[in-house]
N, C-alpha and C positions, 0 to 999 in steps of 0.2 A: 272547592275550587274558587269561589268568590272571595273567601277569606284570604287565600293565597295571593290573588291578584291585588286585593286592597293592600295587603302587607308589602307586596313588591312595589306598588306605586308609592306608598309611604316611605319606604327605604330610598327609592330614587329621589323623592322630593327632599329628604334630609341630606343625602349625599350631594346633590346638585346645589342645594342651598348653602351647605357648608363650603363647597368649592367656590361658589360665587362670593360668599362672604370673605373667604380667605384671599381671593383675588383682589377684592376691593380694599381690604385691610393692607395688603402688601403694597398696592399702588399708592395708598395714602401715606405710607412711610418712606416713599422714594421722592427725593427732591429732584425735579427735572430742571436742567440747566440748558439754556440755548447756547451751545458751544460750537456747533458745526458750522463750517464755512460753506460758501456757495461754489467751491471748486468743482471743476469738471469731474464726473464720476470715473473711477478706475474699475476694471473688472474685479469681481469678487466682493467680499464684504470685509471691512476693516474696523476693528474696535481699538480705541485708544484707552488703556487702563492706567489710571494714575492713582497713586497713593499719596495723600497729602498729610502734612502735619497739622492740619486745621483741627481745632478742638472746639467746634461749635460756637465760633465767634470770639473766643478768647485769643488774645495776642500772645504769640510765642516769642519771647524776647530774652531768653536765657543767654544768648550769645550776642545780643545787641542788634540782631537782624529783625527788621519789621516785616509783617505780612506772612502769608502762608507760603510754603514751598512744597514741591513734589520730590520726594526722595526715590520713589519707585515709578518708573514709566515703562510700560510694556505695550507692544503692538501685537494684536492677534489678527491674523489675516487668513480668511478662508478663500482659497483660490477657486476659480470657476470649475476646475477639474475635481474639486472635492478635498484636496489636501489642505490642512491647516498648519499655519506656522505661528509660533509664539516667539517674539523677539524682545529681549530686554534692551531698552535704550539707556545707557549709563547717564546718570544725571549730570555728570561733569563733562559730557561731550560738548566740544566747542561748536556752536552753530551760529548762523546769522539769524537773529530774531528780527522779524519785520518791524521797521520803524525804530529799532534800538541799536542794531549793529551786532558785533560779535560778542557773545556771552556763553556761559554754560547753559545747557538745555533747560535745567530746572528754573533758571531765572525768567524764562518766558512766562511761567505760571505766576511768579511773584510780580512781574510787570503788568500783566494783563489778564490774569486768571485763565480759566479753561479755554475761552475763545483764542487767545494768543498762543497758548500751548498747542492747540489743535492746528492752527495756521503754521506754526513753526515746524511741527512734526510733518505736516503735509509737504511743506517746502523742502525739508531735509530728506524725506524718504521718497517723494514722488507719488505716494499713495494718498487717495482721498479717504479721510476718516468718515465712516458711515455712522458710528456709534461712539459715544464718550461715556466712560464709567469712571467714577471717582469714589474712592473709599477714604474717608477722613479718619484721623486718629480716634475721634470719639466713637466712630462706628466700630473700630477694632476693639476698643475698650468695652463696649456694650456686649460684643460677642464673647469676649473673655470673661 
């Protein structure tokens, strides 16, 4: 009986230690960006998901355009009632970018990074972005 209890405690310590180590490792691999605005909250939870052509600091200039761009922009909204909606925002959608004027949506990221993209999407959709997730090209390459 005593051997079984000791073995059970040992297994619990190993499993919990592995889980905590995995959590710390994954958190260390995530780059946190201060992109959210101070806009008034809207009901539900909204995620802005952006796929950028960023390659870990390298400049992408094959077509002469400087800076990173977002080619994939999606909004995931979980309504208070429990329904979730995933909406793709076409990168070429003409929007009013705060402080810049009328441009394509993905230009907001090129002009001001994640904070300006969040502000532009909030202004365009009327939803407050609660979470921002960005996947760069180098992240996709590492997965593949």
